[in-house]
C-alpha distance (Angstrom), angle and dihedral (degrees) to the residues before:
residue distance angle dihedral
X1 . . .
X2 3.78 . .
X3 3.74 120.4 .
X4 3.78 119.8 -120.4
X5 3.78 111.0 -106.8
X6 3.81 116.8 -133.1
X7 3.79 117.4 -107.5
X8 3.75 110.4 -116.4
X9 3.80 112.4 -154.4
X10 3.77 109.0 179.8
X11 3.75 115.4 -179.1
X12 3.78 119.3 -159.7
X13 3.81 120.6 174.9
X14 3.79 122.4 -153.6
X15 3.80 113.3 -178.1
X16 3.77 118.6 -171.6
X17 3.79 120.5 -170.1
X18 3.78 119.5 -166.7
X19 3.84 116.8 -161.8
X20 3.81 126.9 166.2
X21 3.80 95.2 -20.5
X22 3.81 92.4 -51.7
X23 3.77 118.2 113.2
X24 3.77 119.5 -151.2
X25 3.75 117.2 -169.8
X26 3.71 122.9 -157.6
X27 3.76 118.4 -174.1
X28 3.72 123.4 -165.0
X29 3.75 122.6 -178.4
X30 3.71 126.1 -165.2
X31 3.73 123.1 -170.9
X32 3.71 118.7 -115.7
X33 3.76 120.2 -100.2
X34 3.72 134.5 -177.1
X35 3.73 103.0 -137.0
X36 2.86 137.4 61.2
X37 3.80 97.9 24.5
X38 3.77 115.8 -112.0
X39 3.77 124.2 -100.0
X40 3.78 119.8 -125.8
X41 3.84 112.2 -152.4
X42 3.81 126.9 -151.4
X43 3.81 117.4 -137.2
X44 3.88 118.4 -84.2
X45 3.86 134.8 -135.0
X46 3.91 131.6 -123.3
X47 3.82 135.8 -150.3
X48 3.86 126.1 -132.6
X49 3.90 111.3 -162.2
X50 3.79 96.9 -167.3
X51 3.76 98.6 50.7
X52 3.76 100.7 24.4
X53 3.78 130.0 -107.3
X54 3.80 113.4 -23.8
X55 3.78 125.2 175.3
X56 3.74 122.0 -134.0
X57 3.85 115.7 -157.4
X58 3.74 122.2 -140.1
X59 3.86 122.3 -168.2
X60 3.82 121.3 -155.1
X61 3.82 121.1 -150.4
X62 3.82 105.4 -147.5
X63 3.81 119.0 -160.5
X64 3.85 118.0 -134.9
X65 3.77 120.1 -81.8
X66 3.83 113.0 -128.7
X67 3.79 119.5 -148.4
X68 3.79 122.5 -178.7
X69 3.82 116.0 -128.3
X70 3.77 121.8 -119.0
X71 3.82 93.3 26.9
X72 3.82 113.2 175.8
X73 3.81 94.8 -143.9
X74 2.88 136.9 176.8
X75 3.80 89.9 -125.3
X76 2.89 138.6 -109.9
X77 3.76 88.3 44.6
X78 3.80 118.6 -169.0
X79 3.77 116.5 -122.4
X80 3.83 107.4 172.9
X81 3.82 143.2 -17.3
X82 3.82 121.1 -125.1
X83 3.88 122.7 -157.0
X84 3.75 139.8 174.0
X85 3.82 121.3 -145.8
X86 3.80 88.7 -133.1
X87 3.80 94.3 63.5
X88 3.86 87.8 97.4
X89 3.80 92.6 62.2
X90 3.80 102.8 35.6
X91 3.77 138.1 16.0
X92 3.78 111.8 -94.6
X93 3.82 129.1 -158.0
X94 3.81 118.9 -157.4
X95 3.86 129.1 -154.1
X96 3.79 140.6 165.5
X97 3.81 130.5 -144.5
X98 3.77 135.9 -170.5
X99 3.79 140.8 69.1
X100 3.77 108.5 -23.2
X101 3.80 93.5 24.9
X102 3.79 114.1 54.4
X103 3.80 95.5 -10.6
X104 3.84 127.3 65.7
X105 2.87 122.4 -43.6
X106 3.79 82.6 44.3
X107 3.80 126.7 -160.3
X108 3.77 97.1 14.8
X109 3.83 84.2 125.7
X110 3.80 128.9 26.0
X111 3.82 136.9 172.0
X112 3.77 135.2 -144.7
X113 3.82 102.0 -115.4
X114 3.83 93.7 -148.9
X115 3.78 104.0 36.1
X116 3.83 96.6 31.5
X117 3.79 94.6 -131.9
X118 3.86 113.3 153.0
X119 3.82 119.5 -151.8
X120 3.80 138.2 -172.1
X121 3.80 109.8 -133.8
X122 3.83 104.0 -163.8
X123 3.81 141.6 17.0
X124 3.80 114.1 -75.8
X125 3.82 126.4 -132.2
X126 3.77 115.1 -150.2
X127 3.82 91.8 -164.1
X128 3.81 88.3 58.6
X129 3.85 95.9 42.5
X130 3.78 126.0 -6.7
X131 3.84 100.9 -167.7
X132 3.81 143.5 14.2
X133 3.79 130.9 -150.7
X134 3.81 114.9 -154.1
X135 3.82 134.6 170.7
X136 3.81 124.1 -143.1
X137 3.82 119.7 -146.4
X138 3.85 132.7 -165.7
X139 3.85 119.6 -162.7
X140 3.83 135.2 165.9
X141 3.76 124.5 -115.9
X142 3.81 89.8 -84.7
X143 3.77 91.9 55.2
X144 3.77 94.7 -106.8
X145 3.75 115.8 145.7
X146 3.75 111.3 -112.5
X147 3.77 98.3 173.9
X148 3.76 135.7 32.1
X149 3.84 112.4 -104.5
X150 3.75 115.7 -100.4
X151 3.89 125.6 -145.3
X152 3.76 119.1 -121.3
X153 3.86 119.2 -163.8
X154 3.79 116.2 -163.9
X155 3.81 118.0 -169.1
X156 3.81 121.4 -164.1
X157 3.78 110.3 -134.7
X158 3.86 111.1 -134.1
X159 3.79 122.2 -121.1
X160 3.79 126.8 -168.8
X161 3.78 96.8 -103.4
X162 3.86 101.3 131.5
X163 3.75 129.4 74.4
X164 3.80 121.9 -141.8
X165 3.81 110.4 -94.4
X166 3.82 125.7 -152.2
X167 3.78 116.3 -142.8
X168 3.83 90.2 -135.0
X169 3.73 130.1 24.4
X170 3.81 91.5 -146.2
X171 3.80 125.0 40.5
X172 3.80 124.2 -170.4
X173 3.76 125.1 -149.7
X174 3.80 139.0 158.4
X175 3.75 140.3 -150.4
X176 3.80 131.5 -175.0
X177 3.74 117.1 -107.4
X178 3.78 113.7 -106.4
X179 3.84 92.0 30.4
X180 3.79 116.8 160.7
X181 3.85 122.3 -115.3
X182 3.79 112.5 -82.2
X183 3.81 94.5 36.2
X184 3.80 111.6 146.9
X185 3.81 112.9 -116.5
X186 3.82 111.0 170.8
X187 3.82 145.9 -39.8
X188 3.82 131.0 -114.3
X189 3.77 126.5 -173.0
X190 3.80 135.6 -175.8
X191 3.81 129.0 -164.6
X192 3.82 125.0 -140.9
X193 3.80 116.9 -162.0
X194 3.80 92.0 -152.5
X195 3.79 122.4 96.5
X196 3.79 106.6 -67.2
X197 3.79 91.0 -157.5
X198 3.75 88.3 67.8
X199 3.75 132.3 54.3
X200 3.78 88.7 -101.0
X201 3.81 91.0 74.6
X202 3.80 101.1 32.1
X203 3.83 107.8 109.1
X204 3.79 126.9 -160.8
X205 3.83 127.4 -170.6
X206 3.77 134.4 -144.9
X207 3.83 138.1 166.7
X208 3.76 114.0 -110.8
X209 3.81 99.9 -176.1
X210 3.83 145.3 -6.3
X211 3.82 125.2 -150.2
X212 2.99 121.6 -130.9
X213 3.78 106.7 23.0
X214 3.81 93.4 -148.1
X215 2.94 125.9 156.8
X216 3.86 89.1 -1.1
X217 3.83 131.1 -13.2
X218 3.82 93.2 -117.7
X219 3.79 107.2 51.4
X220 3.80 92.1 140.9
X221 3.81 139.2 38.7
X222 3.79 133.0 -166.8
X223 3.78 130.3 -140.6
X224 3.81 103.8 -115.4
X225 3.81 94.0 -143.6
X226 3.82 105.0 33.6
X227 3.83 100.8 31.7
X228 3.84 94.6 -130.1
X229 3.82 114.5 151.6
X230 3.81 117.7 -148.1
X231 3.78 135.8 170.4
X232 3.79 117.5 -97.8
X233 3.82 101.2 -178.7
X234 3.82 137.5 39.3
X235 3.76 124.1 -123.1
X236 3.82 104.9 83.4
X237 3.82 105.1 156.4
X238 3.82 120.2 172.6
X239 3.76 91.9 -162.1
X240 3.85 88.2 61.4
X241 3.81 103.7 31.0
X242 3.78 117.9 12.0
X243 3.82 98.3 176.4
X244 3.81 139.8 26.6
X245 3.83 127.6 -160.1
X246 3.81 116.1 -152.2
X247 3.81 127.7 -173.2
X248 3.82 111.1 -147.0
X249 3.84 123.2 -164.8
X250 3.81 125.0 -155.2
X251 3.84 117.1 -161.5
X252 3.82 129.6 -178.3
X253 3.81 126.2 -149.1
X254 3.80 84.6 69.6
X255 3.78 90.6 -63.9
X256 3.78 96.8 -52.8
X257 3.76 103.1 156.7
X258 3.79 93.1 -163.9
X259 3.80 97.5 56.7
X260 3.79 104.8 13.3
X261 3.81 129.0 91.9
X262 3.84 118.1 -125.1
X263 3.78 142.0 -159.6
X264 3.80 133.9 -179.9
X265 3.84 139.3 -141.8
X266 3.79 135.1 -176.1
X267 3.79 124.0 -117.5
X268 3.82 117.1 -162.9
X269 3.81 111.4 -161.0
X270 3.80 116.3 -165.5
X271 3.78 117.3 -156.7
X272 3.78 105.2 -138.2
X273 3.77 121.3 -144.3
X274 3.78 125.5 -108.2
X275 3.77 125.4 -174.5
X276 3.76 96.1 -97.5
X277 3.81 95.4 133.3
X278 3.81 117.4 68.1
X279 3.82 116.8 -147.7
X280 3.79 114.8 -99.8
X281 3.81 126.1 -158.0
X282 3.78 113.3 -130.1
X283 3.81 92.5 -132.0
X284 3.77 137.5 28.3
X285 3.82 92.1 -137.0
X286 3.79 134.7 36.0
X287 3.81 130.7 -178.2
X288 3.79 139.8 -163.3
X289 3.80 143.5 156.1
X290 3.78 135.5 -134.9
X291 3.82 134.5 -169.0
X292 3.76 113.4 -118.9
X293 3.79 119.9 -101.5
X294 3.79 93.3 23.7
X295 3.81 124.5 124.4
X296 3.84 134.5 -170.1
X297 3.80 90.1 30.6
X298 3.82 121.7 139.1
X299 3.78 105.5 -134.3
X300 3.84 101.4 173.3
X301 3.79 138.5 16.1
X302 3.83 119.0 -143.9
X303 3.82 116.6 -158.7
X304 3.80 122.7 -155.0
X305 3.81 137.5 -173.2
X306 3.81 123.2 -145.3
X307 3.81 122.6 171.0
X308 3.80 94.1 -159.5
X309 3.78 123.8 101.7
X310 3.83 109.6 -60.5
X311 3.79 119.8 -112.2
X312 3.78 93.2 14.3
X313 3.81 128.5 113.5
X314 3.79 87.6 -102.5
X315 3.83 89.9 58.6
X316 3.80 104.9 32.6
X317 3.79 109.7 102.4
X318 3.80 127.5 -138.6
X319 3.81 117.7 -162.3
X320 3.79 125.3 -156.8
X321 3.79 132.4 -175.3
X322 3.78 105.7 -137.2
X323 3.83 98.9 176.7
X324 3.80 144.6 2.9
X325 3.82 99.0 54.5
X326 3.80 109.8 72.9
X327 3.84 93.3 157.1
X328 3.79 94.3 52.9
X329 3.81 98.5 -119.3
X330 3.81 93.6 148.8
X331 3.77 141.3 45.1
X332 3.81 132.5 -178.9
X333 3.79 118.8 -131.4
X334 3.79 123.0 -167.1
X335 3.78 119.5 -124.8
X336 3.85 103.4 -130.2
X337 3.82 92.1 -148.1
X338 3.78 104.8 42.2
X339 3.81 98.8 22.9
X340 3.82 88.8 -131.6
X341 3.77 121.9 145.9
X342 3.84 116.5 -118.8
X343 3.80 113.5 -156.3
X344 3.83 103.4 -146.1
X345 3.82 131.7 -174.2
X346 3.80 110.9 -124.4
X347 3.79 98.5 165.6
X348 3.84 123.1 41.4
X349 3.81 115.7 -104.3
X350 3.80 123.4 -143.9
X351 3.79 120.1 -140.5
X352 3.79 90.1 -153.5
X353 3.81 90.0 56.6
X354 3.83 102.6 36.3
X355 3.77 124.7 12.1
X356 3.84 94.3 -177.5
X357 3.80 141.7 8.7
X358 3.82 127.2 -145.3
X359 3.79 108.3 -156.8
X360 3.78 128.7 -172.5
X361 3.80 112.5 -150.0
X362 3.81 129.7 -168.7
X363 3.78 125.2 -169.5
X364 3.81 129.2 -154.8
X365 3.80 139.5 159.9
X366 3.76 130.2 -99.3
X367 3.82 88.6 -117.1
X368 3.75 122.1 57.5
X369 3.77 118.6 -107.6
X370 3.78 115.9 -92.8
X371 3.75 118.7 -97.9
X372 3.77 111.4 -75.3
X373 3.83 95.2 17.1
X374 3.82 115.5 121.4
X375 3.79 127.0 -153.3
X376 3.75 117.5 -100.8
X377 3.79 123.9 -116.5
X378 3.79 86.5 -129.1
X379 3.81 90.2 66.9
X380 3.81 89.6 85.0
X381 3.83 128.3 63.6
X382 3.80 141.1 162.6
X383 3.81 123.6 -117.1
X384 3.81 121.4 -160.2
X385 3.81 115.5 -160.9
X386 3.80 121.0 -171.5
X387 3.82 119.9 -155.5
X388 3.81 116.6 -138.3
X389 3.79 119.0 -143.9
X390 3.83 115.4 -126.2
X391 3.79 131.6 179.4
X392 3.79 104.9 -88.7
X393 3.79 121.6 -160.5
X394 3.81 120.1 -109.1
X395 3.75 115.8 -99.6
X396 3.79 134.7 -155.1
X397 3.79 110.2 -123.4
X398 3.79 91.6 -147.4
X399 3.77 109.8 41.7
X400 2.96 117.4 -164.7
X401 3.77 98.4 22.3
X402 3.84 118.4 -153.7
X403 3.82 125.0 -152.0
X404 3.85 133.3 165.9
X405 3.79 126.0 -137.4
X406 3.78 137.0 160.2
X407 3.75 115.7 -109.9
X408 3.75 118.1 -111.7
X409 3.80 96.7 46.8
X410 3.80 107.9 153.7
X411 3.77 126.1 -110.7
X412 3.78 115.2 -82.8
X413 3.80 94.8 39.2
X414 3.83 113.3 141.5
X415 3.78 109.6 -129.4
X416 3.82 106.0 178.0
X417 3.81 145.2 -46.2
X418 3.78 111.6 -98.9
X419 3.84 103.8 -167.9
X420 3.80 131.2 171.7
X421 3.79 133.2 -147.0
X422 3.82 129.0 -133.7
X423 3.81 113.5 -134.4
X424 3.83 91.3 -157.7
X425 3.80 94.1 84.6
X426 3.81 100.5 135.1
X427 3.77 108.8 57.1
X428 3.80 103.3 5.3
X429 3.81 124.6 61.9
X430 3.81 104.6 -165.3
X431 3.80 138.0 172.1
X432 3.79 121.9 -128.6
X433 3.80 123.3 -144.1
X434 3.83 124.3 -166.6
X435 3.78 130.5 -145.2
X436 3.78 138.1 168.1
X437 3.77 115.0 -100.8
X438 3.82 103.7 175.2
X439 3.79 127.9 7.0
X440 3.84 107.7 157.8
X441 3.83 97.2 -168.2
X442 3.83 95.3 31.1
X443 3.81 91.5 -125.7
X444 3.81 99.7 134.7
X445 3.80 142.6 58.2
X446 3.81 130.1 -171.1
X447 3.78 129.5 -145.9
X448 3.80 108.2 -113.6
X449 3.80 95.6 -138.3
X450 3.79 108.4 32.1
X451 3.84 103.3 23.2
X452 3.82 97.0 -120.9
X453 3.82 111.0 163.0
X454 3.82 118.9 -144.0
X455 3.81 129.8 179.0
X456 3.81 117.9 -113.4
X457 3.82 95.2 -174.1
X458 3.78 138.6 20.0
X459 3.79 114.0 -76.9
X460 3.79 113.5 -122.8
X461 3.77 120.4 -166.0
X462 3.80 91.1 -162.9
X463 3.83 92.5 59.4
X464 3.80 119.4 120.7
X465 3.82 88.2 -121.8
X466 3.80 92.0 63.9
X467 3.78 115.2 87.5
X468 3.80 119.0 -168.1
X469 3.85 90.3 -14.9
X470 3.84 90.4 -56.5
X471 3.77 125.8 115.8
X472 3.80 114.0 -162.9
X473 3.80 128.3 -158.9
X474 3.83 131.3 173.1
X475 3.81 126.1 -142.5
X476 3.80 133.6 -167.9
X477 3.81 127.8 -136.4
X478 3.84 115.4 -164.2
X479 3.79 128.7 -177.1
X480 3.81 128.1 -151.9
X481 3.80 96.4 -118.9
X482 3.76 125.9 131.1
X483 2.92 104.3 -81.2
X484 3.78 97.3 18.5
X485 3.77 118.1 -120.7
X486 3.76 129.1 -157.7
X487 3.76 139.1 -167.2
X488 3.77 133.1 -163.9
X489 3.78 131.9 -133.3
X490 3.79 131.8 -170.7
X491 3.80 124.4 -140.0
X492 3.80 117.3 -159.5
X493 3.82 116.5 -164.9
X494 3.78 116.6 -163.7
X495 3.83 106.1 -151.2
X496 3.78 116.0 -147.6
X497 3.80 112.0 -143.8
X498 3.82 122.6 -116.1
X499 3.80 127.3 -174.5
X500 3.78 98.7 -95.1
X501 3.81 101.5 129.5
X502 3.84 123.6 70.7
X503 3.79 118.3 -142.1
X504 3.81 120.9 -98.4
X505 3.81 123.6 -141.4
X506 3.82 119.5 -113.6
X507 3.04 127.4 -129.0
X508 3.77 110.9 30.4
X509 3.83 95.1 -163.3
X510 3.79 135.8 27.2
X511 3.81 142.1 146.9
X512 3.78 135.9 -122.8
X513 3.81 135.2 -169.2
X514 3.79 116.6 -110.8
X515 3.82 96.0 -141.2
X516 3.76 111.9 29.1
X517 3.78 137.6 115.2
X518 3.75 105.7 -65.7
X519 3.77 92.0 -146.3
X520 3.76 94.2 63.6
X521 3.77 100.8 21.9
X522 3.77 113.1 90.8
X523 3.76 148.4 86.6
X524 3.80 121.2 -86.9
X525 3.78 109.5 -137.4
X526 3.77 133.8 -173.9
X527 3.79 138.3 163.9
X528 3.80 139.5 -119.1
X529 3.79 122.1 -142.0
X530 3.81 124.7 -172.6
X531 3.79 89.8 -150.5
X532 3.77 124.1 82.5
X533 3.78 132.1 -128.3
X534 2.94 129.3 -26.5
X535 3.81 90.0 21.8
X536 3.80 95.0 55.1
X537 3.85 127.9 52.0
X538 2.90 154.4 35.3
X539 3.81 89.6 76.8
X540 3.79 131.4 -155.9
X541 3.86 116.9 -138.8
X542 3.83 118.6 -161.7
X543 3.78 137.7 168.7
X544 3.82 114.5 -127.8
X545 3.79 120.9 -114.4
X546 3.77 92.3 -128.3
X547 2.94 127.5 93.0
X548 3.77 93.3 32.5
X549 3.83 93.1 -148.1
X550 3.80 89.4 71.9
X551 3.78 95.7 64.7
X552 3.85 90.2 36.7
X553 3.84 94.0 57.6
X554 3.82 104.4 25.3
X555 3.73 137.2 50.5
X556 3.85 136.0 -172.2
X557 3.79 123.2 -145.7
X558 3.81 122.9 -170.7
X559 3.80 118.0 -119.7
X560 3.81 101.8 173.0
X561 3.76 140.2 -29.7
X562 3.78 92.8 -70.6
X563 3.82 102.7 25.5
X564 3.80 137.0 62.4
X565 3.82 137.2 168.3
X566 3.80 125.0 -120.5
X567 3.84 115.1 -157.2
X568 3.82 145.9 149.3
X569 3.76 119.2 -85.0
X570 3.79 119.6 -107.6
X571 3.81 115.1 -78.8
X572 3.77 91.9 8.0
X573 3.80 115.4 132.2
X574 3.78 122.1 -168.5
X575 3.77 127.0 -171.1
X576 3.83 113.8 -111.0
X577 3.76 109.5 -88.1
X578 3.79 145.2 92.9
X579 3.77 118.3 -61.7
X580 3.80 127.4 -170.4
X581 3.76 110.3 -140.9
X582 3.85 117.3 -169.4
X583 3.81 116.1 -145.8
X584 3.82 128.8 -174.3
X585 3.85 113.0 -140.4
X586 3.83 121.7 -168.2
X587 3.82 128.5 -173.0
X588 3.82 129.6 -145.7
X589 3.79 98.1 -107.4
X590 3.79 124.9 128.3
X591 2.90 101.5 -89.7
X592 3.83 96.1 17.0
X593 3.80 121.9 -128.5
X594 3.80 122.9 -139.0
X595 3.76 133.3 -158.5
X596 3.81 130.5 -166.7
X597 3.81 108.4 -141.1
X598 3.79 131.6 175.9
X599 3.79 124.5 -138.7
X600 3.82 120.3 -163.6
X601 3.80 110.0 -137.2
X602 3.81 121.3 -168.3
X603 3.79 112.5 -148.6
X604 3.81 110.3 -158.8
X605 3.82 141.8 156.1
X606 3.79 111.4 -93.1
X607 3.80 135.9 -155.8
X608 3.78 125.2 -124.6
X609 3.85 90.3 -79.8
X610 3.78 92.8 57.3
X611 3.82 94.9 -108.0
X612 3.77 123.0 131.6
X613 3.80 113.8 -105.3
X614 3.80 120.4 -126.1
X615 3.78 93.0 -109.5
X616 3.72 89.6 44.2
X617 3.80 91.6 52.0
X618 3.78 90.3 52.6
X619 3.77 91.2 46.9
X620 3.73 90.1 48.3
X621 3.76 89.2 54.1
X622 3.86 87.9 69.8
X623 3.88 104.2 -91.7
X624 3.78 121.8 126.9
X625 3.80 128.1 -143.4
X626 3.81 93.0 -97.2
X627 3.75 92.7 52.4
X628 3.80 91.7 49.7
X629 3.83 91.5 50.6
X630 3.84 91.0 49.2
X631 3.77 91.0 52.0
X632 3.79 92.0 51.1
X633 3.83 92.2 49.3
X634 3.81 90.6 51.8
X635 3.75 91.1 51.2
X636 3.84 91.6 51.1
X637 3.80 92.2 49.3
X638 3.80 91.6 49.5
X639 3.80 92.2 51.1
X640 3.84 90.9 48.9
X641 3.80 91.6 52.8
X642 3.78 91.8 51.1
X643 3.81 90.2 49.5
X644 3.84 93.1 50.5
X645 3.80 90.9 49.2
X646 3.80 91.6 52.9
X647 3.82 91.6 49.1
X648 3.80 91.0 50.4
X649 3.78 92.0 51.3
X650 3.81 91.9 50.0
X651 3.82 92.2 49.7
X652 3.79 93.5 49.4
X653 3.78 90.7 50.9
X654 3.78 90.6 50.9
X655 3.84 92.9 50.3
X656 3.76 90.6 50.4
X657 3.78 91.1 53.6
X658 3.85 94.8 47.6
X659 3.87 96.8 46.3
X660 3.86 112.9 121.0
X661 3.77 122.7 -111.5
X662 3.81 122.5 -109.6
X663 3.80 89.9 -108.1
X664 3.76 132.5 46.4
X665 3.77 114.3 -90.5
X666 3.80 91.6 -130.0
X667 3.81 90.9 56.1
X668 3.80 95.8 46.5
X669 3.76 106.5 101.7
X670 3.76 89.0 -169.4
X671 3.76 88.0 79.8
X672 3.80 86.3 76.5
X673 3.80 93.2 55.9
X674 3.78 110.8 83.7
X675 3.78 124.0 -165.0
X676 3.78 119.8 -142.5
X677 3.75 132.0 179.8
X678 3.80 93.6 -128.8
X679 3.78 119.7 61.8
X680 3.79 125.8 -151.7
X681 3.75 132.7 -157.2
X682 3.82 97.0 -83.0
X683 3.76 136.8 -81.4
X684 3.79 93.1 -30.7
X685 3.80 92.8 76.6
X686 3.82 95.1 40.5
X687 3.82 129.3 69.1
X688 3.82 97.5 -132.1
X689 3.79 125.8 165.6
X690 3.80 102.0 -132.1
X691 3.77 91.2 -172.9
X692 3.78 89.2 80.9
X693 3.81 88.2 67.3
X694 3.80 94.0 52.9
X695 3.78 122.3 106.4
X696 3.84 111.9 -89.5
X697 3.81 120.6 -114.3
X698 3.80 94.9 -112.2
X699 3.75 141.7 -7.3
X700 3.81 96.5 -128.5
X701 3.80 94.1 107.5
X702 3.78 88.4 53.0
X703 3.80 96.5 45.1
X704 3.81 91.0 48.5
X705 3.83 92.2 60.1
X706 3.75 115.9 112.6
X707 3.80 118.5 -101.2
X708 3.79 116.4 -89.6
X709 3.76 96.0 37.8
X710 3.80 110.9 94.3
X711 3.79 139.0 163.5
X712 3.75 114.3 -125.2
X713 3.80 89.9 -145.9
X714 3.83 96.5 51.5
X715 3.73 134.1 77.9
X716 3.78 108.6 -94.5
X717 3.81 118.3 -116.7
X718 3.79 109.4 -131.2
X719 3.86 113.4 175.5
X720 3.79 94.9 -163.6
X721 3.79 93.7 56.1
X722 3.79 117.4 69.9
X723 3.78 112.3 -158.8
X724 3.80 127.4 165.8
X725 3.74 112.4 -95.5
X726 3.78 116.6 -122.8
X727 3.76 115.6 -122.6
X728 3.73 117.6 -101.4
X729 3.79 110.8 -110.1
X730 3.75 123.1 -144.9
X731 3.74 119.4 -95.0
X732 3.78 110.0 -78.2
X733 3.74 117.7 -126.2
X734 3.78 94.3 -132.9
X735 3.76 141.1 -2.3
X736 3.81 92.3 -84.8
X737 3.77 93.9 58.2
X738 3.78 89.2 43.7
X739 3.78 92.2 56.5
X740 3.81 94.3 45.5
X741 3.78 91.8 49.6
X742 3.80 91.4 49.6
X743 3.79 90.3 48.7
X744 3.77 91.9 50.6
X745 3.84 91.5 48.3
X746 3.81 90.4 51.1
X747 3.79 92.8 48.7
X748 3.79 92.2 50.6
X749 3.82 93.7 49.0
X750 3.82 108.7 75.8
X751 3.82 91.7 -179.7
X752 3.79 95.6 49.6
X753 3.79 113.5 135.7
X754 3.82 119.0 -130.9
X755 3.81 90.1 -100.0
X756 3.79 97.7 75.2
X757 3.75 130.8 138.1
X758 3.82 93.6 -85.5
X759 3.82 108.4 109.5
X760 3.83 129.6 -172.2
X761 3.78 118.3 -128.2
X762 3.80 130.3 -170.3
X763 3.80 119.1 -117.1
X764 3.80 108.3 -104.8
X765 3.80 102.9 -178.1
X766 3.77 137.4 -78.1
X767 3.78 127.8 -56.9
X768 3.81 97.5 49.9
X769 3.80 116.5 154.4
X770 3.80 87.0 -136.0
X771 3.79 92.3 63.3
X772 3.81 125.5 -143.1
X773 3.82 122.3 -46.0
X774 3.82 94.8 -170.0
X775 3.81 91.8 99.7
X776 3.81 95.4 54.3
X777 3.76 115.9 111.1
X778 3.74 136.8 157.6
X779 3.76 116.6 -92.0
X780 3.77 94.4 -162.9
X781 3.80 112.5 110.1
X782 3.76 100.1 163.4
X783 3.78 126.4 105.6
X784 3.78 117.4 -97.0
X785 3.76 132.0 -157.6
X786 3.78 111.2 -120.7
X787 3.81 97.4 175.3
X788 3.76 89.9 110.2
X789 3.81 88.7 71.8
X790 3.80 87.8 77.6
X791 3.81 88.1 66.8
X792 3.79 93.9 56.8
X793 3.73 96.2 77.5
X794 3.80 137.5 -107.6
X795 3.80 94.1 -50.3
X796 3.82 90.6 67.8
X797 3.80 96.1 41.2
X798 3.79 93.8 100.9
X799 3.80 90.8 49.9
X800 3.79 91.5 47.0
X801 3.79 90.5 52.3
X802 3.81 91.1 51.9
X803 3.83 99.1 46.8
X804 3.78 106.2 15.6
X805 3.74 133.7 62.9
X806 3.77 96.5 -108.9
X807 3.78 129.3 152.5
X808 3.76 118.6 -64.3
X809 3.74 91.5 -126.1
């Protein structure tokens, strides 16, 4: 528990009197006392009898009032008493203003308005507020100021009531292993809320413990004032101790453990790795073996030990081959997980050249060794690699092999010997056999034992299998090893051209105007030769001597070495048509080759631009004037027949549409029935005259019709058949009565033909004035004789067969 600090209430008076511009200061000091509390006086006023009443102002300089924080009271606790020297003449009221009085925090201080005693009402906290500035006022009963306000300064005296606090409970630092004494490690700091100008807020640090104690219990020290931790002893070794835990204590009261308050924090110091351990190979010698002609094969595995931190530059190993592999057949790759060295073949080895390799390997780290650390003798080792002999395929020393021959050499000609060599010449004595792998034109054959190549057909440079004068074939050489191995070789034959192809005339067809300027009118001709120079152009174009009409009508003039012009001779006129003109073309070979070619020339009339007219083109195609006229007449006749047929069809369709009906239009009641695309709900929404559907008065106008004209909805009149006539019913009132009466008449007439007065109507919706006819049915159940249907003609034969007793046929 904290002791209550005494309240010190010093009272010092400073009275200043100003008179006629001269200032006289009078200082009075009174020593502080504890009880009773001091009295603070306001300035007084004087009276001048000669010049009337004149006020003299006096200002008091009040020293600060010190109040200890965390006081236990009792409260309110009196601090000071304030008085005015006029309180003997008039009634005075006292008040205080400022933070802690009438401003937040309110009512920390108050004053007795009559006696002028000022109190503190609660314990003060210096860490919350260290001082207060108040003003004391004196007024009369009317509120008039009788004294100038005086300033009161209250200072809160600090007490050691706050412990030092660390910002973090755990601090992390690091130091390299092998560091010298005095090496800075890390910094810790604690904050004390008490006054740092006093011992209450002065913090000191010290190390309470170190874990582990290796190599000594006090490897580190801390600056008691700054909190810096440094090393004090050598011997930091990460491989032995990688981390230290230190408990640091901070104490105020300048580290006085008897009176000060303390707090602790943890400092974790990590010993960082340095490359103080060179890598060491686990053996002085390693061995491995590799088949010849293999690459990307691991032939040996080198293991290494490094005590430094794994997977760091101080631990990662780098292997180098310093001798024994001048051609660079091997390399050593580091396994990123195990740090082992993998000796790998990167260039094929040949058993016949090297049967074994003796490599010298050195290993190091990515990071350089720390200062003062020497490499170990175990960083170097020897690696012996044995090469295994395997059956290698034969190879052709010259591949591809080039030879030159003239085309046209006969079959059976020996071209060359295409032999292969077997690289397995030391331990294996093998036999090589040859075969043909690819021969596009099937021109060659190869001797199975010695590789001699002989032609089986004539070589042709103009063949489609020859590209750029070179014919290419592939052969296979196979040994008798186990397993057998084979190699391929390519033979390229450059074919020298000979004059073995005559030239061909180009073009094969053309046209020429019959009456044009002979100097410009003609056909430009040339030739194509499959051979090359000098067995191709320039070409010679000639007209044959037979038939004689060729030279008489045509002529050839030379344009250049490869071109000539074929034209009609001067004053020669040929009928339009197609003419076959033979031409002899010769090349420049030695000896030259000739070819007789025929060009088809169309001779036709031309327009002013030199183009054949349409009629001329037809004439030139071989048709005369008579044939052309006949063709045109046939076309006109064919068109006329088509036109007449169309007219006949139109007329027939028109007659069919205008043909009269079987009954007179004025007697056809169907004229009153109109058909529309939209249908209503029945007769209720239509203005129909139902009287047209009523039974007529008599049948005389029907009976009087001439024979052959009948109504399909009336009873037929047949003179030869005598049937009883149904009685005429009265006129029905509406269509419903009409239908019922007709039904009753039909039921009562056993001899009634099918064409009676009963008609079938479509249902047109509900609400009709005629009612529904769906419930009407015949009430006649007796048998009827339908044999009379046979007398009605062929149209009723089917019906007579169904109901009557007609013939079976």
